C-alpha positions in Angstrom: 85.1 97.6 148.4 88.3 95.7 147.6 91.6 95.1 149.5 92.9 98.6 149.2 90.1 101.1 148.5 86.4 101.7 148.3 84.4 103.4 145.5 80.8 104.3 145.0 79.7 104.9 141.3 76.3 106.4 140.6 75.2 104.7 137.3 72.2 105.5 135.2 70.7 102.9 132.9 68.5 104.2 130.1 67.5 103.4 126.5 68.5 105.9 123.9 67.7 106.2 120.2 70.7 106.4 117.9 71.1 106.6 114.1 71.4 103.4 112.3 72.1 102.5 108.6 70.6 105.0 106.3 67.6 107.0 107.7 66.8 104.3 110.3 67.2 104.6 114.0 67.8 101.9 116.6 67.4 101.7 120.4 70.5 100.8 122.5 71.1 100.8 126.2 73.5 103.3 127.7 75.2 103.2 131.1 76.1 106.7 132.2 78.2 107.4 135.3 76.7 110.4 137.0 79.1 110.7 139.9 81.8 108.9 141.8 82.8 108.9 145.5 85.7 107.0 146.9 88.0 106.4 149.8 91.5 105.4 148.7 92.6 103.9 152.1 89.4 102.1 153.2 89.7 98.4 152.2 89.9 94.8 153.4 93.7 94.9 153.8 93.4 97.4 156.7 91.1 94.9 158.5 93.8 92.2 158.1 96.5 94.5 159.5 94.6 95.4 162.6 93.7 91.8 163.3 97.4 90.9 162.7 98.5 93.4 165.3 95.8 92.2 167.7 97.1 88.6 167.5 100.7 89.8 167.8 99.9 91.7 171.0 98.2 88.6 172.5 101.2 86.5 171.6 103.6 89.0 173.1 101.5 89.1 176.2 101.4 85.4 176.6 104.9 84.4 175.6 106.8 87.6 176.0 109.2 86.2 178.7 110.3 83.3 176.4 110.9 85.4 173.3 114.2 86.8 172.1 112.6 90.1 171.2 109.4 91.9 170.3 107.3 89.8 167.8 106.3 93.0 166.0 109.9 93.5 164.9 110.3 90.0 163.5 109.3 90.2 159.8 108.9 86.4 159.4 106.6 86.1 162.3 104.5 89.1 161.2 104.2 87.7 157.7 102.8 84.5 159.2 100.4 86.5 161.4 99.1 88.5 158.4 98.3 85.4 156.5 96.5 83.9 159.5 94.6 87.2 160.1 93.2 87.0 156.5 92.1 83.4 157.1 90.5 84.3 160.4 88.6 87.3 158.9 87.1 85.1 156.2 86.0 82.5 158.7 84.4 85.2 160.9 82.3 86.4 158.0 80.3 83.2 158.4 80.9 82.3 162.0 80.8 84.2 165.3 84.2 82.8 166.6 87.1 80.7 165.5 90.7 79.7 166.5 93.8 81.5 165.2 96.8 79.2 165.4 100.3 79.5 164.0 103.0 76.8 164.3 106.5 77.9 165.1 105.5 81.5 165.1 108.8 82.7 166.8 111.6 81.0 168.6 110.0 77.5 167.9 106.9 78.5 169.9 103.5 77.7 168.7 100.6 80.0 169.3 96.8 79.5 169.5 94.1 81.9 170.5 90.3 82.3 170.1 89.1 85.3 168.1 85.4 86.4 168.0 83.6 88.5 165.5 82.8 91.1 168.2 86.5 91.6 168.9 87.2 92.1 165.2 84.3 94.6 164.8 85.6 96.5 167.8 89.1 96.7 166.2 87.7 98.3 163.0 85.0 100.5 164.5 86.4 103.6 163.0 86.7 102.0 159.6 83.1 101.0 159.6 82.1 104.6 160.2 83.8 105.6 156.9 81.8 103.2 154.8 79.1 105.9 154.3 81.6 108.5 153.0 81.8 107.4 149.3 78.0 107.0 149.0 77.4 110.5 150.4 80.1 112.0 148.2 78.6 110.5 145.0 75.1 111.6 145.9 76.3 115.2 146.7 78.3 115.4 143.5 75.2 114.4 141.4 72.9 116.6 143.5 70.7 113.6 144.3 69.4 111.9 147.5 68.8 108.3 148.6 65.2 108.3 147.5 66.4 108.4 143.8 68.5 105.3 144.2 66.8 102.1 143.0 69.5 99.5 143.8 72.9 99.0 145.5 75.1 96.4 143.9 77.9 95.1 146.1 81.2 94.2 144.4 84.5 93.2 146.0 85.7 90.8 148.7 85.5 93.2 151.6 81.7 93.7 151.2 81.3 90.1 152.5 82.1 91.3 156.0 78.8 91.2 157.9 79.3 94.5 159.7 79.9 96.3 156.4 76.7 94.8 154.9 74.8 95.9 158.1 76.1 99.5 157.7 75.1 99.6 154.0 71.6 98.2 154.8 71.2 101.0 157.4 72.2 103.6 154.9 70.1 102.7 151.8 67.7 100.1 153.3 67.7 96.4 153.2 65.3 96.1 150.3 67.6 98.2 148.0 70.7 95.9 148.3 70.8 93.7 145.2 70.9 90.2 146.7 70.4 88.6 143.2 73.7 89.9 141.8 76.9 88.0 142.3 79.6 90.6 142.3 82.5 88.3 141.2 80.5 86.7 138.3 79.1 90.1 137.2 82.6 91.6 137.0 84.0 88.7 135.0 80.9 88.5 132.6 80.9 92.2 132.2 84.5 92.3 131.2 83.9 89.5 128.7 80.8 91.2 127.3 82.7 94.5 126.9 85.6 92.8 125.2 83.2 91.1 122.8 81.5 94.3 121.9 84.9 96.0 121.2 86.0 93.1 119.0 84.8 92.9 115.4 84.7 89.1 115.5 81.6 88.9 117.8 78.1 90.4 117.5 76.5 91.1 120.8 73.8 93.4 122.0 75.1 97.0 121.9 75.5 98.6 125.3 77.2 102.0 125.3 79.3 103.2 128.3 79.5 106.8 129.2 82.2 107.0 131.9 83.8 110.1 133.4 87.2 111.3 134.6 87.3 112.2 138.4 89.9 114.9 138.1 90.1 118.1 136.0 93.1 118.5 133.6 94.8 121.8 132.6 97.3 122.9 130.1 100.1 125.2 131.4 102.2 127.1 128.9 104.1 130.4 128.3 103.2 132.9 125.6 105.5 134.0 122.8 108.1 136.4 124.0 108.1 139.8 122.2 111.8 140.2 122.5 114.8 138.7 124.3 114.5 141.1 127.3 110.7 140.5 127.9 109.7 136.9 128.8 106.4 135.5 127.7 103.3 135.6 129.9 102.3 132.3 131.6 98.9 130.9 130.9 96.8 128.1 132.6 93.9 126.8 130.5 91.5 124.1 131.7 90.9 121.6 128.9 89.0 118.8 130.7 86.8 119.6 133.6 86.0 117.5 136.5 83.7 114.6 135.5 84.5 115.0 131.8 83.2 112.2 129.6 85.9 109.7 128.6 86.6 109.3 124.9 86.7 113.0 124.3 89.1 115.1 122.1 90.0 118.7 122.5 91.9 121.0 120.1 94.0 123.9 121.4 95.2 126.7 119.1 98.6 128.5 119.6 100.0 131.4 117.7 103.7 130.7 117.6 106.7 131.3 115.3 109.2 129.1 117.1 109.3 125.6 118.6 107.6 125.5 122.0 106.3 123.1 124.7 103.5 122.9 127.3 102.7 121.0 130.5 99.7 118.8 131.2 98.7 118.7 134.8 95.8 118.1 137.2 93.6 121.0 138.1 92.3 122.0 141.5 90.6 119.2 143.4 89.0 119.0 146.8 91.1 118.9 149.9 89.9 115.3 150.6 91.2 114.1 147.2 94.1 116.4 146.8 96.3 114.4 149.1 95.8 111.3 147.0 97.8 112.8 144.1 101.5 112.4 144.4 101.9 115.5 142.2 100.0 117.7 139.8 102.2 117.2 136.8 101.2 114.6 134.2 103.6 115.2 131.3 105.6 117.8 129.4 105.0 118.0 125.7 107.6 119.4 123.3 106.7 120.4 119.7 109.5 120.7 117.1 109.6 121.5 113.4 107.8 124.8 113.6 111.0 127.0 113.5 112.3 125.2 110.5 109.0 125.7 108.7 108.9 129.4 109.5 112.4 129.9 108.1 111.4 128.1 105.0 108.3 130.3 104.3 109.4 133.5 106.0 109.7 135.4 102.7 106.2 134.5 101.5 104.1 134.2 104.7 101.5 136.8 105.2 100.2 136.1 108.7 101.3 134.6 112.1 101.3 130.7 111.8 98.6 128.8 113.8 99.4 125.6 115.6 96.5 123.2 116.5 97.2 120.5 119.0 94.8 117.6 119.5 94.6 116.2 123.1 92.6 113.1 123.8 91.2 111.5 126.9 90.7 107.9 125.8 87.9 105.5 126.9 90.5 104.0 129.2 91.2 107.4 130.9 94.6 107.7 129.3 95.7 111.3 128.4 97.7 111.7 125.2 98.6 114.2 122.5 97.4 112.8 119.2 98.8 115.3 116.7 100.1 118.8 116.2 99.6 120.6 112.9 100.9 124.1 111.9 99.2 126.1 109.2 101.0 129.0 107.4 99.2 131.4 105.0 101.5 132.2 102.1 101.3 134.6 99.1 102.1 133.0 95.7 102.9 136.4 94.2 105.7 136.9 96.6 107.0 133.5 95.7 107.2 134.5 92.0 108.9 137.9 92.8 111.6 136.0 94.8 112.4 133.9 91.7 112.7 137.1 89.6 115.2 138.5 92.1 117.5 135.5 91.6 117.2 135.5 87.9 117.8 139.3 87.6 120.8 139.1 89.9 122.5 136.6 87.6 121.7 138.7 84.4 118.6 136.9 83.2 116.3 138.9 80.9 113.6 136.3 80.2 111.2 137.8 82.7 111.5 141.2 81.1 110.7 139.7 77.7 107.7 138.0 79.2 106.5 141.3 80.6 106.8 143.0 77.3 104.8 140.3 75.5 102.1 140.4 78.1 101.8 144.2 77.8 101.8 144.1 74.0 99.0 141.6 73.9 96.9 143.6 76.4 97.2 146.8 74.2 96.9 145.1 70.9 100.3 146.3 69.6 102.2 143.6 67.7 105.1 145.5 66.2 106.3 148.0 68.7 106.0 148.0 72.5 104.6 151.0 74.4 106.7 153.8 75.6 106.4 152.8 79.3 107.6 149.4 78.3 110.6 150.8 76.5 111.5 152.9 79.5 111.3 149.8 81.8 113.4 147.8 79.4 116.0 150.6 79.3 116.0 150.7 83.1 116.5 147.0 83.2 119.5 147.2 80.9 121.0 150.0 83.0 120.5 147.9 86.1 122.3 145.0 84.3 125.3 147.3 83.5 125.6 148.9 86.9 125.1 145.6 88.8 123.4 147.3 91.7 121.0 145.6 94.0 118.7 148.6 94.2 118.1 148.8 90.5 117.4 145.1 90.4 114.9 145.3 93.2 113.1 148.2 91.6 112.9 146.4 88.3 111.6 143.2 89.9 108.9 145.0 91.9 107.8 146.9 88.8 107.6 143.7 86.8 105.7 142.0 89.7 103.2 144.9 89.9 102.5 144.7 86.1 102.4 140.9 85.8 101.0 139.1 88.9 97.9 139.4 91.0 98.4 138.6 94.8 97.0 135.2 95.7 97.2 133.2 99.1 97.4 129.5 99.9 97.7 127.5 103.1 100.8 125.4 103.9 100.3 122.5 106.4 103.2 121.2 108.4 103.0 118.2 110.8 105.1 118.9 113.9 107.0 116.3 115.8 105.7 115.4 119.3 107.9 114.4 122.3 106.1 113.5 125.5 108.0 113.3 128.8 105.7 111.7 131.4 106.2 112.9 135.0 104.2 110.2 136.7 104.0 106.6 135.6 106.2 106.3 132.5 104.9 104.0 129.7 107.0 101.1 128.7 109.4 101.7 125.8 109.7 99.3 122.9 112.7 97.6 124.5 110.8 97.2 127.8 107.8 95.8 126.1 109.9 93.2 124.3 111.7 92.3 127.5 108.3 91.9 129.3 106.9 89.8 126.5 110.0 87.6 126.6 109.6 87.2 130.4 105.9 86.3 130.1 106.7 83.7 127.4 109.4 82.3 129.6 107.0 82.1 132.6 104.4 80.5 130.4 106.9 77.9 129.3 107.8 77.2 132.9 104.1 76.8 133.8 103.6 74.4 130.9 106.6 72.4 132.0 105.4 72.3 135.6 101.9 71.1 134.5 103.4 68.4 132.2 105.6 67.2 135.2 102.6 67.1 137.5 100.5 65.2 134.9 103.3 62.7 134.3 103.7 62.1 138.1 100.0 61.8 138.6 99.7 59.3 135.7 102.5 57.2 137.1 101.0 57.3 140.6 97.5 56.4 139.3 98.9 53.4 137.4 100.6 52.1 140.5 97.3 52.0 142.3 95.5 50.5 139.3 98.2 47.9 138.7 98.0 46.5 142.2 94.2 46.1 141.8 94.7 44.3 138.5 96.8 41.6 140.2 93.8 40.5 142.3 91.1 40.5 139.6 89.8 37.1 138.5 89.7 38.1 134.8 93.4 39.0 134.9 94.4 35.9 136.9 92.6 33.6 134.3 94.5 35.1 131.3 98.0 35.4 132.8 100.7 33.2 134.3 102.2 33.4 137.7 105.5 34.6 136.2 103.7 37.5 134.4 101.9 38.6 137.6 105.1 38.3 139.7 107.0 40.4 137.2 104.3 43.1 137.3 104.2 43.0 141.1 108.0 43.5 141.4 108.0 46.3 138.8 105.2 48.1 140.6 107.1 47.8 143.9 110.3 49.2 142.5 108.5 52.1 140.8 106.6 52.9 144.0 109.9 53.1 146.0 111.5 55.2 143.3 108.5 57.6 143.2 108.7 58.2 147.0 112.3 59.3 146.7 112.0 61.2 143.4 108.8 63.3 143.5 110.5 66.2 141.8 112.0 64.1 139.0 111.9 65.3 135.4 108.9 64.7 133.2 110.7 62.3 130.9 111.7 60.1 133.8 108.1 59.7 135.0 107.0 59.0 131.4 109.7 56.3 130.9 108.8 54.5 134.1 105.1 54.5 133.1 105.9 53.2 129.6 108.0 50.3 131.1 105.1 49.3 133.4 102.6 49.4 130.6 104.7 47.0 128.5 104.3 44.4 131.2 100.6 45.1 132.0 99.2 45.6 128.5 99.3 42.0 127.2 97.3 40.7 130.2 94.7 43.5 129.9 94.3 42.8 126.1 93.8 39.1 126.6 91.2 39.8 129.3 89.3 42.2 127.1 89.5 39.9 124.0 88.1 37.0 126.0 84.9 39.0 126.5 84.7 40.7 123.1 85.7 37.8 120.8 82.6 35.6 121.3 80.4 38.6 120.8 82.2 39.4 117.5 81.7 35.8 116.3 78.0 35.9 117.1 77.6 39.2 115.3 79.3 37.9 112.2 77.1 34.8 112.1 74.0 37.1 112.3 75.3 38.9 109.3 75.6 35.7 107.3 72.1 34.6 108.2 70.7 38.0 107.2 72.6 37.9 103.9 71.1 34.4 103.0 67.6 35.6 103.9 68.0 38.6 101.6 69.3 36.3 98.7 66.1 34.1 99.0 63.9 37.2 98.8 65.7 38.5 95.8 65.1 35.2 93.9 61.6 34.2 95.1 60.0 37.4 96.4 57.3 39.4 94.6 58.7 41.3 91.6 62.0 39.3 91.7 64.3 40.2 88.8 67.8 39.4 89.9 70.0 36.9 88.0 70.5 33.7 90.1 74.2 33.8 89.2 74.6 37.2 90.9 72.8 36.0 94.0 75.0 32.9 94.0 78.0 35.1 94.5 76.5 36.3 97.8 75.9 32.7 98.8 79.6 31.8 98.1 80.9 34.7 100.2 78.6 33.6 103.1 79.9 30.0 102.8 83.5 31.3 102.9 82.9 33.3 106.0 81.1 30.5 107.8 84.0 28.2 107.1 86.4 30.8 108.4 84.4 31.2 111.6 84.4 27.4 112.2 88.1 27.2 111.7 89.0 30.1 114.0 86.7 29.0 116.7 88.2 25.6 116.7 91.7 26.9 116.8 90.8 29.3 119.6 89.3 26.6 121.7 92.5 24.6 121.6 94.6 27.5 123.0 95.0 28.1 126.8 93.6 31.4 128.1 97.0 32.8 129.0 98.1 32.8 125.4 97.2 35.4 122.8 94.2 34.5 120.6 94.4 33.4 117.0 92.2 36.2 116.0 91.1 39.5 117.5 87.6 41.0 117.7 88.7 43.7 115.3 89.8 41.2 112.7 86.4 39.4 113.1 84.5 42.6 112.4 86.6 43.3 109.3 86.0 39.7 108.0 82.3 40.7 107.5 83.1 43.5 105.0 82.8 41.2 101.8 79.3 40.2 102.8 78.3 43.9 103.2 79.7 44.8 99.8 77.8 42.0 98.0 74.6 42.9 99.8 75.0 46.5 98.8 75.7 45.6 95.2 72.6 43.5 94.9 70.3 46.0 96.6 71.5 48.9 94.4 70.8 47.1 91.2 67.9 48.6 89.3 65.0 46.6 87.8 65.0 46.6 84.0 62.3 48.6 82.1 59.5 46.8 80.3 59.1 48.1 76.6 56.0 47.3 74.5 56.2 46.8 70.8 54.8 49.6 68.5 51.7 48.8 66.4 51.2 50.5 63.0 47.8 50.8 61.3 47.9 50.5 57.5 45.3 52.6 55.6 44.1 51.9 52.1 42.4 54.6 50.0 39.4 53.6 47.9 38.7 55.0 44.4 35.6 56.9 45.6 37.8 58.8 48.1 36.9 56.8 51.2 39.6 55.4 53.4 39.7 51.7 54.2 41.3 50.9 57.6 43.3 47.7 58.1 42.4 45.5 61.1 43.7 46.9 64.3 45.5 45.2 67.2 43.8 43.4 70.0 44.3 46.4 72.2 41.7 48.5 70.2 38.3 48.3 71.6 34.9 48.0 69.8 34.0 51.5 70.7 37.1 52.9 69.1 36.3 51.0 65.8 32.7 52.3 65.8 33.9 55.8 66.3 36.4 55.5 63.5 33.8 54.2 61.0 31.6 57.2 61.8 34.5 59.5 61.1 35.1 57.9 57.7 31.6 59.0 56.5 32.6 62.8 56.8 33.4 64.5 53.5 36.9 65.8 52.8 37.3 69.6 53.6 39.6 70.4 50.7 41.3 68.8 47.7 44.6 67.3 48.5 44.1 67.5 52.2 43.2 64.7 54.6 40.7 65.3 57.4 42.0 64.9 60.9 39.9 62.3 62.6 39.7 60.7 66.0 41.0 57.6 64.3 44.3 59.4 63.4 44.6 60.7 66.9 44.2 57.2 68.2 46.9 56.0 65.9 49.3 58.7 67.2 48.6 57.6 70.8 49.2 54.0 69.8 52.5 54.9 68.2 53.9 56.6 71.3 56.2 54.6 73.6 54.6 53.0 76.7 55.3 54.5 80.0 57.8 52.7 82.3 56.3 50.2 84.7 56.1 51.6 88.2 56.5 49.1 91.1 55.2 49.4 94.5 57.4 50.8 97.2 57.9 47.5 99.1 58.5 45.5 95.8 62.0 44.1 95.6 
């Protein structure tokens, strides 16, 4: 229940299986509207109007003798009372009584009166009795009862009225009213979810909606007239029934030979809802282009043309004509005969020659044509000499009979659609452009207003903060009396100007604020630097200490490999930074607090960058690899075929020597080939390069 009307929609939630990619199926949730009941005049605004008239009557009764006329005839006073009535109604939704008061209601007379919830309920007693109507109508339409209802969700501002909630609880039961659903949030979130599902940029859970149209829709048209004296017969065809599913298309077929039109209108509805419609007519649709097409194909058409019109009831409930297509069945043989007529009329004889060639090939005669063909040729020559239309037509028909076989094809013509709406007329392209321009202009005005308010609020906030700064100890210590007096006078002038120019332009507010900040900023910076500068010096000293400690570890720690000259560069940088710190601290100590410092905290932080670079360079240097020298074993061959091995390196063990001596005693396997021994394998192992030395993880 909103401000103007009340609706009860009977919705069914269920899981359905639909086809997915390929042969797979998926389960989606579907919301189907079974029925709808409504009351177009039952809403919260009617409550406000009745309370407005009640307060006006009380005011007239109390102050009538002092008024210049009836208050109900004073539009300004009634507008004030309507606004007050809405406020009182909202308060009475949470309280049993409240005061209604309006200053200068009429003739400079103020009015104040106490209003109770019981008085309001008595005023709208007949409206409360109509609350049940939409629910009963929906149940009756769906052929259901209250026992089938699982939950009643309340949406709209008017459902917050306690008496309405009490009536609904009496109808369906207190336990069936969904207390856990916030109607306002649900409406907003539902709209966002629906928009995301329609968009291709978001992927959300699929929920299908199956909504219905409350009214039936019919097509009214007049049949084709047989002659000028006999008018066509009127027809009325229902195309969308009551409660038709939205998002549906219907195709109507017409048998016409000339341009025509038809009307779209609402069908018969109940007496209760019939009064709501301002008129039955929706739109008049005119189709053109059919007459021109008929004239174009009239000599070759073989049947009455068919016109198919597609009418759509969109998901939004908008009725429109999508397209209109005419199909004409034509005979290609007639098309060829027509060309023969033209050629024969102007003395052409090519067609007759083609006929003779075709007949000669069919009979197998190459030299001489058949007698019938000669007679036909003679007849064609006589027709040419006499120049008569009758002889030409006979010759063409005979040629057509002997040459062509009748064939048909379908010609498709897209008709032009002109829709004249009888109710609410859609915006034209010019109107849409004007509306868009107006919206953009309003957006620009809103943006300018917001910028003006932000600039004014920023200036006002600075005025309060500036006065507080003048009395803070940290500001007093770093500023002179002249600076504080200048800021005080500027703040006073800006405050006086703001009181007289609250609606000034945005640029004026910004200029005033900029001038004040030029005076205040140096003092605030000095106060902030006084706190942050010593911390920055201490942090830089800590960096120097850490760098020296690292240098000592690189030179004397376990696994040290760095060149002392490289580490000395780090020490030199640390010495330079320490000297710079000592110099700047001494210079800063000699300055008074109300003067800008010799160095800022940011500059101190940047001064430590060379130390970080040197530390990173040393830490990223890799330890050099240790390479062992290769040892070769010389082998001397004795005359008796035994090999004499030269002394091996110290790395060869006694066990390896003993094993090699045992291998030397084995006979050779073949002439000219050396036997592969464990000694040779050991030599190959010794010849290989040693593996890189791997250090421990914590070794520098």
